[in-house]
N, C-alpha and C positions, 0 to 999 in steps of 0.2 A: 718803868713803863706804866705808871699809875696816874700821874698828873696829866691834866688835859691841856697840854700845849704840844706843838710840833717840833721835832728835832730837825728843822730845816732853816736855812738862811732866810732872813726877811727880804721881801721884794726890793730890788734895787731902787725902784721908783719911790718907795717909802723911805728908805735910807737917805736918798738924795734930798727929799723934802725935809727930813728931820735935820740934816746937816745945814741946809739953807736956813731953817728956822733958828738954829743955834747961832748962826752967824749974824742974825738980826736981833739977838738978845732974847731974854726970857721974861718979858713983861706980861701983863694980863692980856688974854685974848678977848674976843668979842663975847662977853658973857650973855648977852641977849640973844645969841644965835649967830654963828659964824656965817657971813653973807655968801661965802663960797661953798661951805659944807652943806648948808640947808637945801639949795636947789639940787645938788648931787644926791643927797639922801632922799629927797622927795621923789626924784626920778627913779631911783633904785626901788623904793618902796612901791611905786606904782606898778613895776613889773611883777610884783607879788600880789597885786590886787588891792593894795591900800591907796586907792585914788581919792581925789577930792578931799584931802585933809584940810581942815581949817587952819587959819594962820597960827593959832595957839594949840595946834594938835600934836606938836612935838616938843617934849621937854628933855633936855640933856641930863644924863646921869653919870656918876662916877663908875658905873658898871651895872650889869643886869641884876645881880644878886640884891643890891639895895632896892631895886625896883620891886622885887618879890616881897621883901619885908615891908616896904611902904604900902603896897597894895593890900596885904593882909591887915596891916595896921589901920588903913583908912576905911576899908569896906567891911570889916567884921569887928566883933567885940569879944573880949575875953570870955572863954568858955564855949564859944560857938564852934560847930564843926565846919571844917573847910575841906572840900572835895578835891582829891587828886588821885592819880594812879600810882601803883607800886609795881616794880621798883621805880624809883624816880631819883633824879639828881638831888643829892641830899640837902642843899639849901631850901628846897621846897618844904620838906617836912620840918626842917629846923626853923624856917620863918614862921611856921604855924605854931610849933611848940614853944619856941623862945618867946613868943608874944602871948602865950597863955591861951591859945586856941587848941582845938582838938583836931587830930588828923582823921578825916573820914576817907580812909584809904581803900581803893578798889584794886585788888591784884589783877594784873593782866593775865589772860589765859594763854597757855602755850598751844597754839593751833597748828594745823598741818603745815602752814606756810609762814610761821613766825608768830609773834605775839599779837593777840587780839584783845579788843576791849570787851569786857563783860557788861553788856548793856543793861541787863536787869539789875546787877549790883550797882552800876553807876546811877541808875534812876533811884534806887532805894537810898543810896548814900546822899543824893542831892536833896532829899526831903528834909527840910529844916535847916538847910544851909543857904548861904547867900553868895558864896564864891566858889568857882571852879578854877583850879590852877592846872594849866595845860602846858605840856612840854612838846613842842612841835618844830622840828623833828625831835623824837623822843630820845632822851638820855637816861638810862644806858642801853636800851635795846636797839637803837638805831632805826626805829620805825619812822617813816614819813606817812602821816595819816592821809588816807586816800580821800578824794572828793566825797565819796559816799560816807566815809567815817566822819569827815568834817561836817557834813550835812546833818548826820544824826546827833553829833555833839551840839550843833547849833539848835537843833530841835529841842534837845534836853535843856539847854540854857534858857530857851524861851518858855518851855512848859513849866519849868521849876523856878523861873524868874531869878536866874543867877547872873551875877557879874562874872566875867571871865578875864583872867590874866594869862596871856599866851606868850611863853618864852620861846622865841624863834631865833635864838642865837646861832644855831647850826644850819640855818636855811641855805647858806651858800656852799655847804659841804655835802651836796647830794650827788648820787652816782647814776641816777636814771637819765639825766639829760633833759627831763621834762621840767616845765616851768613850775615854780613853787607857788602854792596857793595858801596865803595867809588865812588864819581863822577868821579875821575880820574883813576878808574880801567880800563876804555876803552882807549887803546893806541891812539885812534883818537884825544883825547882832552888833552893828557898829556902835550904837549908843551905849552898850553895856560892856564893851571890851577894851582892855588895855593890852597893847602889844609891846613886848620888850625885845630889843635887839641890840646889836653892837658888832664891831668889826674884829674883835680880838681873837676869836677862834679861827675865823676864815683866813685872816691875814697874819696869824702867828705873832700877835703883839699883846699877850696877856699882861706884860709888865707896864703897859700904857693904858690903864683902866679908863674905859669910856663906854657909854651905852646911851640908849634913848628910850623914852616912854612915849608911846604913840597912841593916839586915839582920835576918832572922829567926833567924840563928845568932849569939847575943850573944857567944859566944866568938870567932867570926871577926871581928866588929866590934871587939872589944877587942884582938885580935891585930894588926889593921891599924892601929888608932889608936895603940896603945902603941908600935908599932915606930918611929914618927916622934917620939914623946915630946914633949919641950919644943921641938924644932926647928920644929914646925908652928905654934905660936902658938894663939890662940883668937879667937873671934868678939868683936865689940865691942858695947857697950851700945846704941848707936844702931842697929846692924845688927839686933839682936834686936827692938828697938822697931819698926823698919821692917817686918820679916817678919810680926810679930804684927798690925800694922795692915793689911798687905796681905791676909792671909788672912781677917781679920775684917771689913774694911770696903771693900776696894778691888776687889771682884768686878765691880761695874758698870763701873768705869774699865777694867779688863782686857778685858771683853767689847767695849766700844767701840773699844779700841785694836786688838784682834785683827780686828775688822770693818774698820777703816781699813787695816790691813796687808794684809788679803785683797784689798781694792780696789786697793791699790798693786801687789800682785803681779799682779792681772789687768790693770791698766793697763800694767805693764812687759811682760807677755806680748804684749798687743795691739800695743804700740809696736814691739817687736822683729819681730813678724810683718809689720807694715806697712812699716817703714823699714829694718830690718836683717835680712832674712829668712835670710841666710846664717849668722847667729849661732845656735848651737844652745842651746836652753834648755828644760828640762822644768819647768813650774810647780811650785814647792815645795809640799809638803803641810804643812810647819811651818817655823818660824823666819822671820826677815825677811832672809835671806841668799840671794842668787841666785847659782847656780853657772853661769857662762856660758862656752861653748866658742867661742873666737875663733881657733881654729887655722887657719881658712881665710884669715886676713888676712896680707898680706905682712910685717907687722911682728909676727907671732906670737912670734918669738924674743925680743922685748923689749917685750911688749905693755903691761906695767904702766908702764914708763918712758915708752913712747909716749903712753899716755893721760894721764899726768901732765904731760908736756911739751907735748903738742899740744892736749889737751882741758881741761887743768887739773882733772882728776878723779882723785882718789886711790882706788885699789882694791887689794884683796889679790891678790897674785900666786899663780897656781895651784901652782907648785912648793913653796910654803910648806907645803902640806897633804900632803906625802909625805916620807918619809925619803930619804936620799941615793940609794938604789938605784932609787927610782921617780920622782925629781923630774923627769927629762926627759919622762916620760910625760904630765905635766900642764903643760908649757910651752905657753902659748897660752890657758890657762884663767884666768879671774879670778873672784873672789868679790866681789859688790857688795851693799852694805847698802841696802835700800829702805825702812828705817824712818825716813822723813823726810816733810816736807810734799809734797803733790803738785806744788807749784810748784818746789821744789828738785829733786825727782826728774825732772820734765820738763826743767828746765834742764840737769841732768847728762846725761840721755839725748840731748838736742839737741847738746850739746857733743861727746859721744862720737860721735854719728852724723856730724857734720861732719868730725871728725878721721879717723874710720875710712873714710868715703867718699873723703876726700882722699887717704888712703894707697892706696886701691884704684885711684884715677884715675892716680896717679903710676906705679903698676906697669904699668897699661895703656899709658901713654905711652912707657915704656921697653922694652916687649916688641916684638920684631921683627915686622914684617908679612910675611906669606907670601902 
């Protein structure tokens, strides 16, 4: 329950389109931009505030992660600080450190209603930097940044003259029902923003890698894409077919899937409140990934190994989501994928509860009596 894909069947409309594509052979697709996919993608992006994109404002990618690396490579130089939040999806800090830059990490604060941005620390980190890497919705905490938070982030980008790369891969996996506001929906920041997105999380097709780099500044898109050149590779024919079918025909499947995920999230929240009330968890606003704080457990120091050995449940270890300077801060946290059947989720939670409760009892048995 660690890796971020869903334990659900793929949408029938997507499977049908893939079978049809196989029957027509596997030659090259339209490398200059699929004439059916592009209008569908532009219409979808417009619902998120990304209107009036120029003709060269969309560049296809083999996935979102290559876009993170390409942006860091194109817009910064070795040794420079790059601003991002922690915890964060690990390719963020890996893109920074693998390319010889420095992580200017800003830990999120644990507020009364969930994780919050430390604005003073963000501003301090932005001094001397040229790039802000934003995850929206945020992985692993599941936050969807509010209009007010987005406005303050935009103000920061303008005041500190920052480029922004916004990973919006989980935008279609929100639980509020409210429309999604892209970071670049505000014209003030469009010329300095690269938006990354793709269908693979929402439509459960991680094995068909594809993504898009989007920007209102066509020159900036070209600069970032061309920096990687032929090292990046390109999207595949079946990936294009999948995304086209997803946008055209798989909307009802996605709506049903999001509703099921929301019910799983609520079930998880209720289970923890009843059976493991010491585990800290703020219900996520998007994604199917739960960020759980188990630091109160006596085995917090090796909690991932403990759960694997004692509960036979595999989860992502908290320190993975921070660069070296902040890893210790997230020891005792785990990220758990709840995009599975209710039966499997229940079994996993029952196993975890038994193992965790047993660990608590052992500590009590060894504590001296006074």
